[in-house]
C-alpha positions in Angstrom: -12.1 52.2 -7.4 -10.6 49.0 -6.0 -12.8 46.5 -4.2 -12.2 44.0 -1.5 -12.0 41.3 -4.2 -9.4 43.3 -6.1 -7.3 43.5 -2.9 -7.8 39.8 -2.2 -6.7 38.9 -5.8 -3.5 41.0 -5.3 -2.7 39.3 -2.0 -3.3 35.8 -3.5 -1.1 36.6 -6.5 1.7 37.8 -4.1 1.4 34.6 -2.0 1.5 32.5 -5.2 4.6 34.3 -6.5 6.3 33.9 -3.1 5.5 30.1 -3.0 6.8 29.6 -6.5 10.1 31.2 -5.6 10.3 29.1 -2.4 9.5 25.7 -4.0 12.5 23.8 -5.4 12.5 23.3 -9.1 14.7 20.5 -10.3 14.6 21.6 -13.9 14.1 18.9 -16.5 16.1 15.8 -15.6 16.7 12.6 -17.7 14.2 9.8 -16.9 16.9 7.1 -16.3 15.1 3.9 -17.1 11.5 3.8 -18.3 10.3 0.2 -18.9 7.4 -0.8 -21.1 6.1 -4.4 -20.6 3.4 -6.6 -22.3 3.8 -8.8 -20.2 7.6 -9.0 -20.4 9.9 -6.0 -21.0 9.9 -4.5 -24.5 13.1 -3.4 -26.1 13.2 0.4 -26.5 14.9 1.1 -29.9 14.8 4.9 -29.7 14.3 7.3 -26.8 13.1 10.6 -28.3 12.2 12.2 -25.0 12.4 10.8 -21.5 12.5 13.6 -18.9 10.9 14.7 -15.7 10.9 17.5 -13.1 9.6 18.0 -9.6 8.2 21.3 -8.5 6.6 21.7 -5.1 5.7 18.1 -4.6 4.3 17.6 -8.1 6.1 15.5 -10.7 5.8 16.2 -14.5 7.2 13.8 -17.0 7.3 13.6 -20.8 8.1 10.4 -22.7 8.3 9.6 -26.4 9.7 6.1 -27.2 10.0 4.0 -30.3 9.6 0.3 -29.3 11.9 -2.4 -30.8 10.3 -5.7 -29.9 6.9 -7.4 -29.8 4.5 -7.8 -26.9 1.6 -10.3 -26.4 -2.0 -9.3 -27.0 -4.5 -9.9 -24.2 -2.0 -8.4 -21.7 -2.1 -4.8 -20.5 0.7 -2.6 -21.4 2.5 -1.4 -18.3 5.0 1.4 -17.7 7.4 1.0 -14.8 10.7 2.5 -13.8 8.9 5.7 -12.8 11.5 8.4 -11.9 9.6 9.3 -8.7 7.0 7.3 -6.9 3.4 8.7 -6.7 2.1 9.7 -3.3 -0.9 7.4 -3.9 -0.8 4.1 -5.6 -4.5 3.5 -5.9 -5.7 1.5 -8.9 -8.0 3.7 -10.8 -6.4 7.0 -9.8 -5.6 9.0 -13.0 -2.0 10.1 -13.1 -1.7 11.4 -16.6 -2.5 10.7 -20.2 -0.8 9.5 -23.3 -1.0 8.0 -26.7 0.0 4.6 -28.1 0.5 4.2 -31.9 -0.1 0.6 -33.0 0.6 0.1 -36.7 -0.8 3.5 -37.5 -3.8 3.3 -35.1 -3.5 5.8 -32.3 -5.1 5.1 -28.9 -5.6 7.9 -26.5 -5.5 6.6 -22.9 -5.0 7.6 -19.3 -2.5 6.2 -16.9 -3.5 4.6 -13.7 -1.4 2.7 -11.0 -1.4 -1.1 -11.4 -0.8 -1.6 -7.7 2.7 -3.0 -8.3 4.7 0.2 -8.7 3.9 0.7 -12.4 1.1 2.3 -14.4 -1.3 0.8 -16.9 -2.4 2.6 -20.1 -6.2 2.4 -19.5 -8.6 2.9 -22.4 -12.2 3.8 -22.0 -14.6 2.7 -19.3 -14.6 -1.0 -20.2 -11.8 -1.9 -17.8 -8.4 -3.4 -18.4 -5.5 -1.7 -20.0 -4.6 -1.1 -23.6 -3.4 -4.5 -24.9 -6.0 -6.3 -22.9 -9.0 -4.1 -23.9 -8.7 -3.5 -26.8 -6.7 -6.7 -27.3 -3.6 -5.5 -29.3 0.0 -6.5 -29.2 3.0 -4.1 -29.3 5.0 -4.6 -32.5 8.5 -3.5 -33.5 8.4 0.1 -34.5 5.3 1.1 -32.4 5.5 4.3 -30.5 4.4 5.6 -27.1 3.9 9.3 -26.2 2.8 10.4 -22.8 2.6 13.2 -20.3 2.3 12.4 -16.6 1.6 14.7 -13.6 1.1 13.5 -10.1 1.9 14.3 -6.5 5.0 12.6 -5.4 5.6 10.4 -2.3 7.0 12.5 0.5 9.6 10.8 2.7 
């Protein structure tokens, strides 16, 4: 025998399905110009994946890059050239996660706005971004893998 909760569940599922049909889905689009800096721009030697999509005010992005020049240790690694600006640009807000591979060492990190239109690959609770803490430098051949998801800025 159905209960009130079963009826509510059915109604909520119908509302969800209707909203998903009504929300625009851009499909996966090419991320035009991701930029990695430490502190100056790093050459990207191979873009394996650089794509994003926007569904219902949320942006999802996937990035897999092979880097082709060196950075400078003691400086945070910054990703800029975001395809769509986040709704909030608050330093410390977690927008997504990713991995950096430095000479075979993989650092899992989260991405947070740097307050200047880019995001920093933050690592642990010690503060600073990867490159600053821990102090490592991007080298030719290093890789970056990330997934981002955040609410987009509404005009």
